[in-house]
Each structure stands twice: as C-alpha cells, then as structure tokens.
C-alpha positions as CSV (number, residue, x, y, z in Angstrom):
1,M,63.3,117.4,86.6
2,F,66.1,114.9,87.5
3,W,68.1,114.9,90.2
4,H,71.8,113.5,90.1
5,L,72.8,111.3,93.3
6,F,75.8,109.8,93.7
7,G,76.2,108.7,90.4
8,C,72.5,108.3,90.2
9,M,69.3,109.4,88.2
10,V,66.2,110.0,90.7
11,V,62.6,110.9,88.6
12,D,60.9,113.6,90.7
13,L,58.0,112.4,92.7
14,T,56.0,115.7,91.3
15,K,55.8,114.5,87.9
16,K,54.4,111.8,88.4
17,F,51.1,112.6,90.5
18,K,48.3,112.1,87.8
19,N,45.8,114.4,89.0
20,K,45.6,117.5,90.3
21,L,44.0,116.1,93.5
22,Q,47.0,114.3,94.5
23,K,48.8,117.4,94.1
24,Q,46.4,119.2,96.3
25,K,46.8,116.0,99.0
26,L,50.7,116.7,98.8
27,N,50.5,120.7,99.7
28,N,47.7,120.1,102.5
29,R,50.0,117.3,103.5
30,I,52.7,120.6,103.9
31,Q,50.5,123.3,104.9
32,Y,49.4,120.6,108.2
33,F,53.7,120.3,109.1
34,Q,53.9,123.7,108.8
35,K,51.2,124.3,110.8
36,S,52.3,121.6,113.3
37,I,55.4,123.6,113.9
38,M,53.9,127.0,114.6
39,E,51.4,125.7,117.0
40,R,53.7,123.8,118.9
41,P,55.2,125.1,122.0
42,V,58.7,125.1,121.9
43,S,60.6,123.9,125.3
44,K,63.8,125.8,126.8
45,R,65.8,122.9,125.7
46,E,64.9,122.8,122.2
47,K,66.0,127.0,122.1
48,Y,69.0,125.7,123.7
49,F,70.1,123.4,121.0
50,Y,69.1,125.5,118.5
51,R,70.9,128.2,119.7
52,N,74.2,126.4,120.4
53,N,74.8,123.2,117.3
54,L,74.1,123.8,113.8
55,V,70.2,122.9,113.6
56,C,69.3,126.4,113.0
57,V,71.5,125.5,109.3
58,V,69.1,122.5,108.6
59,K,66.1,124.6,109.8
60,S,66.7,127.2,107.0
61,L,66.5,124.5,104.5
62,E,63.1,123.9,105.0
63,G,61.0,123.5,102.1
64,I,64.3,123.2,100.0
65,Y,64.9,119.4,98.2
66,T,68.0,118.4,99.5
67,T,70.0,115.4,100.2
68,I,70.6,113.8,104.3
69,D,73.2,110.8,104.7
70,L,72.3,108.9,107.3
71,R,74.5,106.9,109.7
72,N,74.1,103.4,107.8
73,E,75.5,104.0,104.7
74,T,72.2,105.0,103.0
75,Y,70.7,108.3,102.5
76,V,67.2,110.2,101.8
77,T,66.9,112.9,98.9
78,G,63.1,115.3,99.8
79,K,62.2,118.1,100.8
80,I,62.0,119.2,104.3
81,V,59.2,120.1,106.0
82,R,60.1,120.6,109.1
83,V,62.7,120.6,111.6
84,D,62.4,120.7,115.4
85,G,65.0,121.9,117.8
86,F,66.6,118.2,118.5
87,M,67.3,118.1,114.4
88,N,64.5,115.4,114.0
89,V,63.4,116.1,110.3
90,D,60.4,115.5,108.0
91,M,60.6,115.0,104.8
92,V,57.9,115.1,102.0
93,D,58.6,113.1,98.7
94,A,61.3,111.4,99.5
95,I,63.1,109.4,97.8
96,F,65.8,106.4,100.3
97,C,68.5,104.5,98.8
98,D,69.6,102.0,100.7
99,S,73.6,100.7,101.2
100,R,72.7,98.3,98.1
101,G,71.8,100.9,95.6
102,N,68.0,99.9,96.2
103,Y,65.3,102.8,95.8
104,R,62.2,103.3,97.4
105,A,60.0,106.6,97.3
106,F,57.9,107.5,100.1
107,S,55.5,110.6,100.4
108,D,56.2,111.2,103.9
109,F,59.6,110.7,105.8
110,F,60.9,110.8,109.2
111,I,64.5,111.2,110.1
112,N,65.5,110.5,113.5
113,S,68.5,113.0,114.9
114,R,70.4,110.1,115.8
115,T,70.5,108.7,112.6
116,I,71.6,111.7,110.5
117,R,75.3,111.9,109.6
118,Y,75.5,114.8,107.0
119,V,73.0,117.2,105.8
120,H,74.1,118.5,102.1
121,V,73.7,122.1,101.8
122,P,72.6,123.5,98.1
123,K,75.6,126.1,97.0
124,E,73.3,128.6,96.3
125,Y,72.3,129.2,100.0
126,P,75.3,130.2,101.9
127,A,75.4,128.7,104.9
128,M,77.0,131.4,107.2
129,Q,74.3,133.7,106.0
130,M,71.6,131.3,106.9
131,I,72.5,131.0,110.4
132,E,72.4,134.6,110.8
133,M,68.8,135.0,109.2
134,Q,67.8,132.2,111.4
135,L,69.6,133.5,114.6
136,G,68.9,137.1,114.2
137,G,65.0,136.7,114.2
138,M,64.8,134.9,117.4
139,K,64.3,136.9,120.7
140,G,67.2,137.1,122.8
141,A,67.6,137.2,127.0
142,K,66.1,140.0,128.7
143,T,68.6,141.8,130.6
144,K,67.7,144.4,132.5
145,K,69.6,147.2,133.2
146,K,70.9,148.0,136.6
147,P,71.2,151.8,138.2
148,L,75.1,152.5,138.7
149,T,75.8,152.1,142.4
150,F,78.0,155.7,143.5
151,K,81.3,153.0,143.3
152,T,80.9,152.9,139.8
153,S,79.6,155.8,138.7
154,R,82.9,157.5,140.8
155,A,85.1,154.8,139.1
156,Q,84.1,156.0,135.4
157,K,84.2,159.6,136.1
158,Y,87.6,158.9,137.4
159,Q,88.6,156.9,134.4
160,K,87.0,159.8,131.9
161,E,89.2,162.2,133.8
162,T,92.1,160.1,133.4
163,L,91.9,159.4,129.3
164,Q,91.4,163.0,128.7
165,A,94.5,164.3,130.8
166,L,96.5,161.2,128.8
167,A,95.2,162.5,125.6
168,A,95.9,166.1,126.1
169,A,99.6,165.2,127.7
170,Q,99.7,163.2,123.6
171,S,98.7,166.2,122.2
172,Q,101.4,168.8,123.2
173,P,104.7,168.2,122.0
174,G,107.8,167.2,123.6
175,T,106.2,165.5,126.6
176,S,105.6,162.0,127.1
177,A,103.0,160.4,129.2
178,N,105.4,158.3,131.5
179,S,107.5,161.3,132.7
C-alpha cells in the first residue's frame, strides 16, 4: 500500500514487518494507548475544550491513518491512536517529513497541540457527522426541573387563554383580532 503525500510516495510501514512478533508488538502498543485513555480521568477543563473546540473531529479520527501539518512547515502521516482534550495527539507508524523533504519513520510519535497547524480529514469521513456522533454520546450537564411557582403557572394559564381567544377570533369570518 502506498500513500501519495504532497507529490511524494511513502511506503506503508506495516509491510516492512518481517514476522508476526513485530506486528503483535505494534498491536500491543495500540491497545496500551487505548486502555490508557479509558483509565485516565478527564478534567472539567478537557471536557470544556472538547465540547467548545474542534477537538472532537480529531478525536473521531482515532484508529485512522491521516496527515497532520505542523507549524514549522513539516507534516506527519500515521495512525492516530489517542487524542486528549487539549488536542495532543499520539500516533503509531508515523512518517515525519521535514521542510527539506527528508523522511523519517517512527514507531511512536507524539504531537503537542501547539505545533498542530492543520489536520487532514479523509474525504470518506464527513466532518459534521463525526462531530454529531462524538458530541451525541457525551453526557450533558444535569439540570434539575424546578417546580412552577403560582405566578408562573398563572401567567402560562392566561397566555393559553389569550392564544385560544385569538385562534377563535381568527377562525370566525368577518372579525379581526385587532378590532
């Protein structure tokens, strides 16, 4: 499998594994990252960034090979394994390309959120559906339903009566609500 990146051909690293042991080590590393995100407590600040920024789009790309452009005119292509609430990204099987066009392969690669300029979303993954899917599964803030006060219930009752009177007046021909 080849990836076409900015006019350059890059070989998929998974074909370079010579035996099953190396593939098993890679799968173990991926499982470790996935377990660590599940066990790690998430702070309120992370949840805030997750809901109010586009971190959820990057989070939905976990397990997918993609390209991330960095601030210093470089880019990294690899499989996103973990994204936290601050958009720090862990990748495996990463290929780093510097500004001179030199390639370097890494088995693990960490990207700090400050260095990310752009995340390429593959065409087969619509961004709006990914956002809705990620945010739909989250629990919202719990709101307590307050009992109605006498004043509120009386205002709602009068509003309902007024709307019914207006509807009755409009349904009768020859009368107008303004007169």
